[in-house]
Structure formats: C-alpha cells, structure tokens
NUZA-166311 format. One line per 4 residues: for each residue x negated, y, z negated of N, C-alpha, C, O. Coordinates in steps of 0.001 Angstrom, whole numbers, plus 524288, in hexadecimal, padded with zeros to 5 digits. Example, Ala and Ser with C-alpha at 12.3 -4.5 7.8 and 13.67 -1.06 7.14 Angstrom:
2
7CC7A,7E9C6,7E188,7CFF4,7EE6C,7E188,7CC70,7F31C,7E188,7C864,7F309,7DEEF ~ 7CDCE,7F736,7E458,7CA9A,7FBDC,7E41C,7CD9C,8001E,7E142,7CB9F,80472,7E099
% end
This chain:
253
7FBC8,7FBE0,8001D,80007,7FFE3,8007B,7FC82,804CF,7FF08,7F9C7,8055F,7FB1D ~ 7FD5B,808A4,803AF,7FC9C,80DE6,8029A,7FABB,80FE9,800AC,7FDFE,81369,80126 ~ 7F695,8126F,7FD34,7F56B,815E4,7FA5F,7FC04,81AD1,7F93C,7FE77,81C14,7FD2D ~ 7FD5F,81C51,7F540,8013C,822A1,7F515,7FD83,8260F,7F238,7FA27,82457,7EF3D
7FE5C,82BC3,7F36B,7FCDC,82E33,7F064,801B4,831FE,7EE42,805E0,831CF,7F0A5 ~ 8014C,83476,7EB05,80549,8372E,7E6E8,801D4,83BC7,7E451,7FE62,83AE2,7E115 ~ 8030D,84062,7E5FA,7FFE1,84608,7E43A,80492,84534,7DED4,807BF,841DB,7DD7A ~ 80277,84B1F,7DCAB,80543,84B5F,7D7D9,80B90,84D9D,7D8B2,80D7A,85081,7DC07
80D80,84B41,7D4B6,811B4,84CBE,7D3B1,81439,85238,7D200,8112A,854B9,7CF42 ~ 81766,853E5,7D29B,818CB,859CB,7D11D,819FC,8594F,7CC67,8194C,8550D,7CA46 ~ 81C87,85E85,7C902,81C64,85E62,7C49A,82053,85AD4,7C1B3,81FFB,858FB,7BD46 ~ 8254F,85A2F,7C667,82A83,8571F,7C5A1,8293B,850CF,7C6EF,82D13,84DFC,7C78C
82485,84EB2,7C757,82174,84A2E,7C7DE,8248B,84871,7CD0E,82432,843E1,7CE89 ~ 826C0,84B1C,7CF11,828CC,848D2,7D5C9,823C6,84A71,7D8DE,82080,84DF6,7D8B0 ~ 82513,84510,7DC7D,822B6,847BF,7E237,8249F,84931,7E5EA,8287E,846D5,7E785 ~ 8226B,84E20,7E903,825AA,851C4,7EC7C,82443,84DAF,7F33C,81FF8,84CEA,7F542
82748,84CA8,7F44E,826ED,848CC,7F863,82769,84DF5,7FEF6,82B67,8501E,8008E ~ 8224C,84E5A,80109,82209,851DB,805C2,82401,84FA1,809C9,8247D,84AE4,80920 ~ 82614,851E5,80FD3,8284B,84DFC,81255,82309,8516A,816F9,82328,8561E,817F8 ~ 81F8F,84E2F,818C4,81D3D,84FA0,81D17,81D25,84D86,822AF,81C78,848CB,82336
81D9E,84FE3,82606,81BC5,84DC4,82B81,81576,84DC9,82DED,811BC,8501A,82BF6 ~ 81571,84AA6,8328C,80E73,84A11,8346C,811AB,84C13,8395E,81624,84BAA,83B14 ~ 80B6A,84F45,83B32,80C6F,85059,843E0,808C1,850C8,84432,805AC,8538C,841C0 ~ 80821,84D5A,84835,8038E,84A39,84884,803A7,847C5,84F6E,806FA,8447C,8508E
8012D,84900,8521D,802CE,84779,857C7,7FFEB,840B0,857E8,80272,83CEF,85988 ~ 7FB94,8405B,85656,7F810,83B4F,85390,7FB44,8374B,85058,7FADF,83739,84B8D ~ 7FE9D,833C2,8531B,7FFC9,82E99,84FAF,7FCBE,82EE6,84AED,7FD5D,8309D,8467A ~ 7F87C,82C1C,84E11,7F472,829E4,8478F,7F4A2,82DEB,84405,7F508,82D27,83F4A
7F452,8330D,8466C,7F2A7,83747,8423D,7F71F,83779,83DFC,7F5B0,83847,83978 ~ 7FD18,836BC,83F17,80104,835E0,83DB6,80099,831B3,8383D,80148,8327E,8338C ~ 7FF55,82D94,83AEE,7FE57,82837,838B9,7FD6B,827E0,8325E,7FF09,825FC,82E41 ~ 7F8D6,82BD2,8353A,7F439,82C7F,82FE3,7F5B4,82F96,82C3B,7F49E,82E4D,827BA
7F92B,83581,82D5D,7FC3F,836F9,828D4,80075,835AA,8268D,801F5,8379E,8226C ~ 8037D,83129,829D0,807CA,82FC2,82638,8068A,82BCB,822C6,8095A,82A51,81F2A ~ 8001B,82935,82481,7FE43,825B5,81F4E,7FC1D,8294F,81C0D,7FB4D,8275D,817BB ~ 7FA90,82EDA,81C71,7F969,830E6,817ED,7FE9F,831CA,8147C,7FF62,82FE4,81022
80163,8346B,816C0,80609,834BB,81466,809AD,83158,8110D,80C55,8324B,80D27 ~ 808B6,82C3D,8147F,80D44,828D1,81184,80948,82821,80AAB,80B63,82765,80669 ~ 80595,82877,80B47,801BC,82A82,80684,802B1,82CE5,8012A,801D7,82B92,7FC9F ~ 8058F,83260,8046F,806A6,8353E,80074,80C69,833E3,7FF3A,80EFD,831DA,802BD
80F4D,8351E,7F92C,814E9,83325,7F90F,816ED,83877,7F8F7,81BBA,838A7,7F933 ~ 81411,83DCB,7F89E,816F1,842EE,7F8F5,8175D,84480,7FF79,818B6,848ED,800C8 ~ 81673,8419E,80232,8164D,8423B,808AD,81B04,83DFB,80B88,81A93,83988,809C2 ~ 81E2E,83E69,80E77,82354,83C7D,81207,82243,83F44,816CF,822A3,843EB,817F7
82087,83A68,819D9,8214D,83D66,81FEB,8263C,83D21,823D7,827C1,83959,82664 ~ 82910,84421,8237B,82EC2,84236,8249A,82D30,841E0,82C5A,83115,84202,82F2A ~ 827F7,8417F,82F01,8283D,83F84,831FA,8221C,8413D,835CE,81EBB,843AE,83368 ~ 82167,84037,839F4,81BA6,83F73,83D14,81E4E,83FA7,84274,821EA,83D30,84474
819D1,8452B,844B0,81C99,847C1,848ED,8160C,8459C,84C89,811D8,84466,84A8A ~ 817A9,845E0,8528C,810B1,84566,854E2,810D0,84C97,85838,80D2C,84D4F,85B47 ~ 81300,84F34,857D4,812F8,854A9,858FD,81762,859CC,85557,81AB9,85886,8521F ~ 81687,85DCF,8567E,81567,863B7,85230,81C29,86351,8560F,81FEC,863DA,8531E
81D06,862CF,859A4,822E3,8656B,85A54,8286C,860BF,85953,82D0C,86202,858F3 ~ 82605,85AD0,8590D,82AAA,8586C,85467,82A10,85880,8504E,82D62,85669,84D86 ~ 8257B,85AFC,84DF4,825BC,85D0E,84758,8285B,860C8,84681,82B06,86153,8428A ~ 82801,863F9,84A27,82B9E,8684A,84839,830CE,868B8,84998,83387,86C71,8483C
832AB,8644D,84CCC,839BD,86337,84E74,83A35,863D5,847DF,83C80,8674D,84574 ~ 836D2,85EA0,8457B,8393E,85B6F,8422B,83921,85E4C,83DED,83C03,85CB0,83A6E ~ 83610,8631F,83CC9,834FC,8667A,8375A,83AF6,86ABC,83810,83CC1,86CEC,8342C ~ 83D3A,86B52,83CF4,84238,86D27,83EC2,845F0,86C06,839D7,84848,86F7C,83777
84625,86652,83895,84AF3,862BD,837C0,848F6,86147,83218,84C1D,860E8,82E7B ~ 843EF,8607F,8316B,8427A,85F22,82C57,8409B,86162,82888,842A7,865BC,8285F ~ 83D40,860C9,824A3,83B30,86503,8214E,837F0,86149,81EA0,839FC,85D95,81C58 ~ 8312E,86229,81EB6,82C26,85F41,81B3F,8286F,8632A,81ABE,82755,8677E,81C86
826A5,85F50,81704,8235E,862B1,812F3,81D84,8641D,815B8,81B8F,86882,815B6 ~ 81B3B,85F7A,81809,81702,85ED8,819A6,81507,85C69,81F4C,81532,857C4,82089 ~ 812C4,86179,822F8,81179,85E50,82829,80B54,85CB5,82811,80866,85FAD,825AD ~ 808C9,8575C,82AF8,803BA,855E7,82C2D,80463,8560E,83149,80735,852AF,8333B
80199,85A8A,8351A,80123,85D20,83943,7FDB1,85ED5,83C6B,7FC4A,8636E,83C4E ~ 7FC5D,85C68,83EBC,7F78C,859B7,84414,7F775,85EA3,84622,7FB26,8614A,84490 ~ 7F4A5,860C2,84902,7F4A8,86572,84CB9,7F2D2,864FF,851C8,7F4EA,867C5,8551B ~ 7EFA8,86256,852F0,7EFBB,86205,85986,7F5C4,85FDA,859F7,7F832,85F10,855E4
7F7DA,85F06,85E53,7FC8B,85C35,85FF8,7FFC1,85E58,864F0,7FEC5,862CA,8667E ~ 80221,85C72,86685,80461,85C2B,86D24,809B7,85FB1,86B78,80C8E,85EB3,867B8 ~ 80A47,86376,86EB0,80FB4,865B5,86FB2,80EEE,86B37,86A38,80FDC,86FED,86A6B ~ 80D22,86834,86663,80DC4,86EF2,862DD,8093B,86B79,85F14,80964,866CA,85E03
802DE,871BD,85C8C,80180,86FFB,85999,80345,8716D,8531F,806C3,87444,8516D ~ 7FEE2,86DDC,85028,8026E,86DD6,84B3A,801E6,872B7,84953,80539,87398,845F6 ~ 7FD7C,8782B,84A90,7FCF7,87BF1,8498C,8020C,87EEE,84B88,804FF,8812A,84876 ~ 802E5,87EC8,8514B,8068A,880E1,851D5,80CA7,87EFD,8500D,80F82,882DB,84FEC
80EF5,87AF0,84EE3,8129A,87832,84CC2,8143F,87A7E,84771,818A8,87B13,8459F ~ 80D99,87C1B,844A1,80EF8,87E10,83F7C,811BA,8848E,83FF9,8158B,886D8,83E28 ~ 80DD6,885A0,84318,80F26,88C4E,8427C,817BA,88C63,84488,81AC2,8901E,8447A ~ 81889,887A3,845BB,81D41,88927,84795,8214F,887AD,8428C,82610,887AB,84345
81F46,88692,83DFC,82308,885D5,83A86,823C8,88AD9,8364D,8207F,88D82,83403 ~ 82816,88AF1,83649,82913,89001,83210,82846,89088,82E9F,8263B,89481,82CD8 ~ 82A05,88B56,82B5D,82910,889DA,825C5,8273F,884FB,825F0,8299B,880F6,824C3 ~ 82146,885A9,82808,81EDE,87D97,827EA,81E82,87B4B,82169,81F91,87DD6,81D78
81CE5,8765B,821AB,81DA3,87350,81D3F,81920,875C4,81D6D,817D7,879C4,81FC3 ~ 81564,87137,81906,81021,870B6,8188F,80DDD,86DBD,81C21,81036,869D4,81DA6 ~ 807EB,86F3F,81E8B,8065A,86D54,8238A,7FFED,86BC2,82236,7FC57,86ED9,8215F ~ 7FFC8,86747,8224A,7F9AF,86505,8237B,7F98E,862C9,829C7,7FC3E,8600D,82CAC
7F537,86572,829E2,7F3DA,8660F,82EFD,7EF94,85F35,832C2,7EB05,85FA3,83148 ~ 7EFE5,85C3D,834F3,7EBDD,85928,83581,7EAA9,858EA,83A79,7EE06,85A27,83DAE ~ 7E6C3,857A6,83BC5,7E3C0,858E9,84049,7DE3D,856E8,84107,7DBE0,855EA,83CF6 ~ 7DCE8,8567D,84373,7D64D,8548B,84640,7D4E2,85981,84668,7D0AC,85A1E,8442C
7D6CF,85DB6,84849,7D405,8637D,847EF,7D3F7,867AB,844DD,7D7A0,86ABE,8445A ~ 7CEB5,867F3,8422F,7CF40,86D97,83EB6,7CE76,8734B,840A2,7CCD2,87661,83D55 ~ 7CF56,874F8,84526,7D052,87835,84829,7D46F,87BE3,84754,7D4D9,8804A,84937 ~ 7D862,878C9,8434C,7DD61,87C5A,84323,7DD78,87C88,83DDC,7E1AA,87DD9,83BEA
7D97D,87B6C,83AA5,7DB0A,87DA9,8335C,7DC6A,881C1,833C6,7E0B3,8822E,831A2 ~ 7DAD3,88612,835CF,7DBB2,88CE6,833F1,7E2CE,88DF4,83613,7E59B,89116,833BE ~ 7E508,88A3D,83B75,7E9EA,88A7E,83D03,7EB6C,88824,83885,7EE4B,88B41,8363D ~ 7EAE1,88398,835AD,7EE1F,88131,8327C,7ED90,88472,82E60,7F1BE,885F8,82C8E
7E876,88683,82BA5,7E9DF,88ADD,826FB,7EE0D,88E23,82758,7F1EA,88EA3,82486 ~ 7ECE5,88FF9,82AA9,7EDE5,894D8,82B08,7F550,894D2,82BA0,7F7EC,89867,829C3 ~ 7F764,890E5,82E0F,7FD6E,88D74,82E1B,7FFA2,88C0D,827EB,8042A,88BF0,8264E ~ 7F8F6,88AB2,82434,7FBD2,889EA,82052,7FB28,883FE,81F00,7FC73,882F8,81A7B
7FA01,88139,820F1,7F9D9,87B84,820CB,7F82A,879B4,81B86,7F6D9,87D3B,81889 ~ 7F7E8,8747D,8199B,7F703,87486,81374,7F159,871E5,8157C,7ED54,8746D,814BB ~ 7F11F,86DA4,817A2,7EABB,86BF0,8193F,7EA26,86ADE,82075,7EDCD,86AC8,82395 ~ 7E58C,86A4B,82161,7E396,86930,8265D,7E1D6,86467,82588,7E180,86415,820BF
7E07A,8605F,8276D,7E01B,85AB2,826FF,7DE67,8591E,82C36,7E041,858A7,830A0 ~ 7DA01,8587D,829C3,7D677,857AE,831B1,7D5CE,8508F,831D4,7D3F5,84DA2,82E7E ~ 7D83D,84F50,83759,7D822,849FB,83797,7D0F6,848FF,839A0,7CDB4,84C27,83B3A ~ 7D0AA,8427D,8387E,7D2EC,83F34,834E6,7D3ED,841D2,82DCA,7D0E8,843F8,82ABA
7D948,8405F,82D76,7DB90,84275,82858,7DB30,83E91,82406,7DF06,83BBD,82364 ~ 7D63E,83DD7,8203C,7D682,83B0C,81C3D,7DA19,83983,819A4,7DD3A,83D23,81A14 ~ 7DC1B,83646,816E4,7DFCC,8372C,81340,7DE86,83988,80D84,7E234,83AEF,80AC2 ~ 7DA28,839E4,80C04,7D7B2,83DC5,8075D,7DA3E,84412,808C1,7DC07,847A2,80611
7D97C,8435E,80D55,7D8B2,84A3E,80FC1,7DF32,84A81,810B7,7E158,84E4D,80EB1 ~ 7E17C,847F9,812B5,7E7E6,84796,8137E,7E957,847CE,80DD1,7ECC1,84B30,80DF3 ~ 7E8FD,8468F,8098E,7EA2F,84778,80453,7E89F,84C22,80297,7EC0A,84F2C,80118 ~ 7E400,84D79,8026F,7E576,85574,80139,7E7DA,857DC,804A2,7E88B,85C67,80336
7E9CE,856DD,80949,7EC36,859F4,80A38,7F350,85A31,80887,7F641,85DE4,8096B ~ 7F448,85696,806AF,7F91E,854C8,8052C,7F875,85632,7FFC4,7FCA0,8579D,7FDD7 ~ 7F4F1,85649,7FCE7,7F520,85978,7F7A2,7F5E2,85DEF,7F92A,7F8F8,86023,7F635 ~ 7F4E2,85FD7,7FBA2,7F2E6,86644,7FCF2,7FAA4,86738,7FD91,7FD55,86A92,7FB69
7FC24,8635E,800DB,80148,8658D,801AB,80572,86315,7FBDF,80786,8669D,7F95A ~ 8060D,85FD5,7FACC,807A5,85F37,7F513,8067B,86316,7F152,809D0,86411,7EDFF ~ 800DA,86639,7F156,800F5,86A40,7ECB3,7FC68,8681A,7E7C1,7FAFB,86A31,7E3AA ~ 7FAE2,8628A,7EA8A,7F771,85F9C,7E535,7F295,861FC,7E557,7F118,86531,7E89A
7EFFA,86022,7E156,7E965,860AF,7E053,7E85E,85B5F,7E402,7EB24,857E2,7E5CF ~ 7E0C9,85D3D,7E424,7E059,858A7,7E7AC,7DE94,8551B,7E52F,7DBEE,851FC,7E7B4 ~ 7DF2E,85439,7E015,7DCEB,851D4,7DB9C,7DFD3,84960,7DC4B,7DD90,84533,7DB8A ~ 7E631,84AE2,7DE34,7E883,8466D,7DEBC,7E836,84584,7E43A,7EB1A,841C8,7E526
7E64C,846FB,7E7F7,7E40C,845C9,7ED86,7DEAD,841FD,7EC89,7DD90,83DEB,7EED7 ~ 7DC81,843FC,7E96F,7D87C,8421B,7E9E1,7D69C,83CC3,7E674,7D2E5,83A0E,7E7DE ~ 7D8CF,83BFF,7E327,7DABA,836C6,7DFE9,7DD76,83253,7E349,7DBFE,82DBF,7E325 ~ 7E1FD,8344F,7E6A4,7E3BF,831AB,7E7D9,7E05D,82FDD,7EEFC,7E182,82BD8,7F15E
7DC8F,833BC,7F0E3,7D674,831B8,7F5A2,7D4EC,82EB8,7F1E8,7D3E8,82A9F,7F435 ~ 7D42D,82E2A,7EE05,7CEB7,82A75,7EAF8,7D176,825DE,7EBDE,7CEFA,82285,7EE44 ~ 7D715,8247F,7EA44,7D86D,81EEB,7EC06,7D8BE,81E07,7F0E9,7D7C9,81981,7F23C ~ 7DA56,82272,7F5AD,7DCA4,82077,7F8FC,7D6B0,81FD3,7FD18,7D760,81D17,800FE
7D0CD,82247,7FC5B,7CD3E,821B4,7FDA0,7C882,81D3E,7FB1B,7C42E,81BEE,7FCBD ~ 7CB24,81BF6,7F725,7C9C6,8156B,7F512,7C9F4,80FDC,7F93C,7C6B3,80C58,7F9A8 ~ 7CE57,81087,7FBA1,7D05E,80B52,7FE25,7CC16,80BFF,802B9,7CB1E,81033,804DA ~ 7C91F,8060B,80429,7C584,80528,809E4,7C9C9,805A8,80E5E,7C806,804E3,812C6
7CDA1,8067C,80E22,7D05E,807B6,812EB,7D225,80C78,81414,7D618,80C83,816D2 ~ 7D08F,81026,812EB,7D1B2,816C0,813DB,7CFC4,8169B,817F5,7CBF5,813F6,8193B ~ 7D225,81964,81A75,7D108,81C3D,82217,7D147,820A5,82130,7D26E,822DF,81D16 ~ 7CF97,8230B,82728,7CFEA,8285E,82742,7CFE4,8276C,82E0A,7CCAD,8246E,82FFE
7D396,82A24,8311E,7D2F2,82B45,836D0,7CFA1,8300A,837FD,7CFDA,83448,835BE ~ 7CCA1,82EAE,83BBF,7C9C4,832BD,83FE6,7CB27,832C4,843C1,7CB0E,82F30,846F7 ~ 7CD00,837A3,84437,7CEBB,83AA3,848F0,7CB89,839C8,84F9B,7C92E,83DDA,8509E ~ 7CB01,83602,853BA,7C835,834E0,857F8,7CC03,835A8,85D29,7CF29,83245,85E7C
7CB49,83AC7,8600F,7CDB1,83C4C,863B0,7D43E,83C1C,863A2,7D50A,83E97,85F97 ~ 7D79E,83B32,864EF,7DB6D,83A34,86275,7DD27,833CE,85EF7,7E1B1,8328D,85DFE ~ 7DAF8,83250,85E54,7DBDE,82C12,85ABD,7D867,82DA4,8543E,7D3E2,82F46,85458 ~ 7DB22,82CE4,84F6B,7D980,82BD1,84C58,7D82F,826F2,849D5,7DB48,8238F,84864
7D264,826F2,84964,7D116,821C1,8477C,7D09E,81F97,841CF,7CF72,822E4,83E84 ~ 7D116,81C4F,840B4,7D1EF,819EB,839F3,7CB7C,81890,83929,7C7A1,81748,83BBB ~ 7CC9A,81964,83574,7C63A,818B6,83541,7C787,81849,82D59,7CA29,81B3A,82A9A ~ 7C3E3,812A2,82B9D,7C657,8109A,82611,7BFD9,81488,8262F,7BC7D,8157E,8297C
7C106,81622,81F2C,7BD6A,819BB,81D4F,7B78E,815B9,81C82,7B2E8,816C5,81D28 ~ 7BA9F,8104B,81AA5,7B57C,80D8F,8182E,7B07F,80AD5,81CA3,7AC41,808C2,81BBB ~ 7B3A9,80C22,8222B,7B158,80BB7,82634,7ADA8,81000,8293D,7AB1B,80EDB,82D26 ~ 7ADB9,8145A,8273D,7AAD9,81804,82871,7A4B6,81920,825E9,7A43F,81B16,8218B
7A094,817CB,828D2,79B82,819FC,826D4,7990F,81F72,82750,79596,820D7,8244C ~ 79A30,82150,829A7,7975C,825CD,82A1B,79B7B,82B0F,82C3B,79F88,8299E,82E63 ~ 79AFD,82E7A,82BEF,79E1C,8333A,82EF2,79983,83864,82FF0,79739,83AF2,82C91 ~ 79909,838F3,837B1,794AC,83C41,837A5,79751,84081,839B7,79AED,84020,83CDF
7953C,8454F,837A9,7967E,84AE5,83AAE,79432,84BE4,83FFE,78F66,84BF6,8405C ~ 797E1,84CE0,8453D,796DC,84EEF,849EF,79766,85186,84B5F,7988A,850D4,84FFE ~ 79752,8571F,8499D,79868,85C4F,84A0A,79EED,85BE3,84964,79FD6,858AB,845F0 ~ 7A324,85DCA,84B4A,7A63C,85CF5,84959,7AB09,8570C,84AA2,7AFD6,856EF,84AED
7A844,85430,84AF8,7AA0B,84E85,84AB8,7A7A7,84B42,8462E,7A4B3,84DC4,84354 ~ 7A840,84706,84530,7A742,84310,842FC,7A6B6,83E47,8440E,7AACE,83C0F,8453F ~ 7A1BA,83AFA,8440D,7A197,836BF,8468F,7A1A9,8333C,83F5A,79EE2,8341F,83B87 ~ 7A72D,82E51,84053,7A801,82ADA,83CEF,7A553,82549,83CEA,7A7BD,82185,83EAD
7A1CD,824EA,83B80,79ED3,81ECF,83AFE,7A1AD,818BA,83833,7A15E,817AE,83384 ~ 7A34A,816A9,83A9D,7A3E0,81239,837BC,7A1BE,80E9F,83A2B,79EC4,80F92,83DD3 ~ 7A347,807E5,837FF,79E02,80555,8381A,79F4F,801E5,83F03,79C0E,7FEE1,840DD ~ 7A3BE,80305,8416A,7A54C,80318,84589,7A5A3,80717,84A3C,7A5D8,806AB,84F06
7A59C,80AD8,846F8,7A7D0,81109,84DA2,7A58C,814CD,84AF8,7A343,81549,846C4 ~ 7A706,817E9,84F3F,7A57E,81E37,84DB2,7A9A9,82163,84F30,7AAA6,82133,853E4 ~ 7AD39,82521,84BBA,7AFD4,82744,84D80,7AFC0,82D79,84D21,7AF01,82FB6,848F0 ~ 7B07A,82FC2,85139,7AEA5,834E3,85136,7B492,838FF,8514B,7B898,837EE,853B4
7B3B6,83D65,84E39,7B944,83FFE,84D40,7B652,84588,84C43,7B1BF,8463D,84AF4 ~ 7B90D,84813,84CF6,7B88B,84EB7,84DB3,7BBCB,84EAB,84796,7C08C,84E48,846F6 ~ 7B826,84F20,843E5,7B745,851D9,83FDC,7B360,852E0,83C2C,7AF5F,85038,83C15 ~ 7B44F,8573C,8387A,7AEB1,859B9,834F9,7AD36,85564,830E4,7B10E,853C9,82E7D
7A927,8536B,82FB5,7A787,8508E,82DEA,7A821,85290,826B2,7A7C4,84F7B,82306 ~ 7A924,8589F,8263C,7A9F4,85A97,820EC,7AFC0,85828,81F2C,7B11C,85751,81AA3 ~ 7B297,8574D,82382,7B6BB,85682,82217,7B874,8517E,81F2A,7BBC2,85149,81BAE ~ 7B615,84E1D,820DD,7B638,84818,82198,7B2EE,84755,81C2F,7B3EB,8438D,81962
7AF3F,84AC8,81AE3,7ACC1,84ABB,815CA,7AF68,84AAF,812FF,7AF15,8473B,80FAA ~ 7B46D,84F4D,812B5,7B863,85167,80FA5,7BD01,84BFA,80F88,7BEDB,849A2,80BC4 ~ 7BD81,84B8D,81300,7C23B,84894,812A7,7C0B8,8425E,8119A,7C4B6,84003,81052 ~ 7BE53,84098,811AF,7BD05,839A6,81243,7BB23,8397B,80BE5,7B927,83D42,809AE
7BC62,83334,808D6,7BB98,83468,804E2,7B567,8345F,801DA,7B23F,830BE,801D9 ~ 7B4E2,8398E,7FF64,7AF82,837DE,7FCA9,7AC4C,833FA,7FB4C,7A79D,83345,7FC20 ~ 7B0C7,8308F,7F82D,7AC6E,82C1C,7F5A4,7AC39,8268D,7F926,7AB53,821F3,7F817 ~ 7ADCC,82A0B,7FEC4,7AA3F,82364,8020D,7A7F8,82761,8066F,7A5C6,8245A,80975
7A710,82E0E,8090F,7A4FB,82F18,80AA6,7A33F,83282,80986,7A580,835E5,806F5 ~ 79D33,832D3,80B94,799AB,8381D,8087F,7964A,83AA5,80E24,7935E,83875,81146 ~ 79856,84098,80DB5,7931E,8433B,80FA7,78D48,84388,80F59,78B36,84681,80C30 ~ 78A99,840A3,8126D,7863A,8412B,81364,781A2,84321,813AD,77D50,841E3,811F7
783D2,8478E,816FA,78145,84A62,81C3C,785D7,84ECE,81DC7,78A4F,8501A,81C8F ~ 78237,84FFB,820C8,78744,8569B,822F6,789BC,85187,826DD,78D38,84F80,8243C ~ 78979,84FF8,829C2,78C2A,84C76,82D88,78D9A,846FF,82C3F,7908E,844B0,82F42 ~ 78BB6,84480,827CB,78B7E,8402B,827A1,790D0,83EED,8237E,791C5,8432B,82171
7946C,83B12,82193,797F3,83A3C,81E97,796E0,8330E,81DE6,79759,83059,821D9 ~ 79581,83099,818D7,79521,82BC7,81AAD,799E3,828E8,81748,79CCD,82C0C,81518 ~ 79AE8,82448,816A4,79D96,8208B,8138F,79823,81E4B,80FA8,793A2,81D1E,810DC ~ 79B0D,81E61,80A84,7975B,81E17,807F3,797EF,81824,805EB,794A3,81610,80319
79C0E,815E9,80785,79BDE,81094,805C3,797F6,80CCC,80B92,79654,8085C,80AAE ~ 79762,80E73,80F01,794E2,80E62,8122D,78E73,80EB3,811B3,78C89,80BE4,8151A ~ 78CBC,80FCE,81054,788F2,81139,80D43,78634,80D2A,80DD4,7885B,809A3,80B60 ~ 78235,80B9F,80FF6,77EEE,80685,81027,7796B,80770,80C12,7783D,804B7,80849
7762B,80CC4,80E71,772B3,80D3F,80AF5,7710F,81377,80BD7,77259,815AB,80FEA ~ 76EC9,81594,808AE,76DB7,81BBF,80883,7695C,81E4B,807A7,76884,81D08,80317 ~ 7652C,821AB,80928,760A2,8238F,80724,7617A,827E6,805F3,7662F,8282C,80500 ~ 75E40,82E63,80504,75D10,832F4,804AA,760F2,83505,809C4,764E1,837C8,809A6
75DE4,83243,80EBA,75F6D,835AA,81249,763F4,832DA,81621,76529,83528,81A2B ~ 766E3,82CF2,81496,76A78,82BCC,818F0,76E4C,82667,8159D,76CB6,82365,81237 ~ 77180,82695,8171C,77471,821E2,81704,7745C,81F98,819DC,77434,821AD,81E31 ~ 77465,819AB,81995,776FF,8150B,81CB5,77A86,810DD,81BF3,77A93,80DFD,81818
77E6C,81090,820FE,783B4,80F49,8228E,781F8,80C6C,82702,781C0,80DB3,82BA4 ~ 78094,80798,82451,7827F,801BA,8290F,77BD1,803D0,82B20,7781F,80402,8280F ~ 77B74,8055C,83188,77764,8081C,833CF,77759,80C87,835A7,774EF,80E55,83966 ~ 77AC2,80EAF,83240,77A8D,815E4,83308,77761,817BE,82DDC,777A5,815B2,82985
773D2,81CCE,82F9A,770F3,81D2A,82CA9,77399,823E6,82C80,7732F,826DD,83043 ~ 776D6,825AD,8264B,778B7,82C46,82975,77539,82E4C,823B7,774FF,82C73,81F48 ~ 772BA,83300,8264A,76F43,837BF,8234D,771F8,8392A,82014,7768B,839B3,82175 ~ 770AF,83A72,81A6F,77225,83DBB,81610,76E0D,84492,81667,76963,8457D,815AB
7723B,847BC,817B6,771DE,84C97,8190B,76F72,84DCA,8125B,77144,84C8A,80E15 ~ 769CE,8513C,81427,76754,85301,8109B,76D39,85759,80A97,76D2C,857A7,805CA ~ 770BE,85968,80E87,772DC,85D01,809EF,7768F,85966,8079E,77A63,85B2F,80551 ~ 775D5,8547F,807F9,77AF1,84F52,8057E,7782E,84C48,8029E,77A93,84A32,7FF02
77439,84B6D,80303,76F36,84891,80105,770F1,84866,7FA3C,77257,84455,7F815 ~ 770A1,84C52,7F82A,77185,8494B,7F27A,776A8,847FA,7F161,77792,84391,7EFB0 ~ 77AE9,84BC3,7F237,77EBC,84742,7F140,77F6E,843F4,7F250,78009,840E0,7EEAB ~ 78005,8415F,7F89C,77FBD,83B16,7F8C6,77C1B,838F1,7F649,77CA1,83434,7F5AC
778EA,83A9E,7F4C9,772FD,834F5,7F16F,77827,834EA,7EB12,779E1,830ED,7E904 ~ 7799A,83B93,7E92A,77C47,83972,7E50C,78098,83453,7E4D8,781AF,83182,7E11A ~ 782F4,83433,7EB3B,78800,832F1,7EB38,786B0,82CF9,7EA31,78798,82961,7E721 ~ 7839D,82E5F,7EF4F,78131,82682,7F042,78085,82565,7ECFC,78324,82199,7EB9F
77C64,827B8,7E8CA,7798E,8244A,7E4E6,77D7F,821CB,7E0B8,77C8E,81E3E,7DD9D ~ 7821F,8248D,7E172,78654,82293,7DC73,78798,81BFE,7DD29,7891A,81960,7D96B ~ 786BF,819AF,7E294,7894E,81508,7E3CA,78314,812C9,7E49A,782F5,80E8F,7E6E4 ~ 77F7D,8144B,7E38C,77962,810BD,7E40E,776FA,80EF6,7DDA7,776FD,811CF,7D9C6
77568,80A8E,7DDF3,775C8,8065A,7D9F1,76F49,808F8,7D94E,76C46,8072E,7D603
% end
C-alpha cells in the first residue's frame, strides 16, 4: 500500500480537503502528478486536462482550489490561460522551462516546479498551499526516500524517463544540461545541477564537485582526490573536499 501524507490539522482538529485539477499536454506528466496527489490526504483531483481551453471550460461550471498547471501547451499557454482567469484559484506551475519563472511569480503563483519534479519538491509546494511549515514535509519525505524503490522522472525530448534513485551512479553537469549515469544507460536532460542538488534526497546524494553529484551508496572507494564508482573515477573539487571527507568518514571504520 502506498504511503499517505497528512499535514497538520487545523485548530478544530479537522482536515481541509482541497479540490485540484491538473492541466498538462503530456499524459505521462499527468500520470506522475496524479500519483503524487493520491498520496496527500488533503488533495482531491476534480479533473485532468490536456489543454488549457478544456480546463477553462471546466472552470466556468466548477469551483476548485488549486491548479497544477503546465506552461507550454497547444492552443493556449499556461501563462496566457492564467491571465484569462478573473479570480484564479491557487496555482502551482509545473514546467520543463525555467524561463517563465518571472511571469509566474508576477501572476502570484504559489510555486514554480521544474520537471522532472521529485516528490520531495512536490511536497514542499503543497505545504505552501496548505500554509504549513516545512517540518512536517521533511518528516514525510524521510519515510519516502528511505524506500529502495524511490524514483524520479527525467525529461528527454518529449518523454519522461523513469529512473530508480538507487540505480543512479552519479550526475554530471554539462553547461545547461546534466548527464545522469546509471549502470546501463546515460540520460541527458536540460537541467541545472544546483536544482538537482536541492531536490534529490541529501542522505543519498552528495555534491562532491561543482560539476558532479554522486550516489553515496554506490561509492566503492575514495581518496582525497576522487571517488570510485565501479569503473568510474569522479573528482572531488577543492572547495568541496573538507565537507566531503567529513561525510564519507562517517561511514568508514
């Protein structure tokens, strides 16, 4: 049975249920968000839509509390759709493009999530919607990330590729892209390594260089200059060395 997450109740000891819709032209992206929403007791999906025009028609007849909204869609962009709403509900933007962040915050969205969206980051956004502090989210995430089957999706072209976190060996930054290396494949996606550092579980992934994040559990050996993961040697950056040595020393005997 999948884990369920309940944020703090209000003073009357009741749980507020928020109705939400998902608007995204990618079926897989909708499926991912539906699975995330299903884990939050306070969220209830009222509908999913492949374009903003259908969502707009739905909103003319229905009242909802929250929209998970993609930006680049056919017929009408998420930003333009949001501008058409006179009294919009709360909005969390979900997109593979960081260029629209300013537009989103000018329209007072609650949060701006970059795909691939880790569940941990999704929880933080939901916490903002529910006006809850981050502490309950951290506790919930700790349970989630402890599972060996935890996974994340990476966007490659028009596909979202599911990847088990435990299978990731290391992540390498290549300008505005990152290369995600597993034992049997490489995934190259447009993303900043700093965003992945913030989003991935810290107990599993460690930034050891300005261009590299490694899976701590996949390290076979390390020295003062690099870590060894299978046949790969990943350098330890000078500015990261002290912290990396302290963290890795905790696991040494």
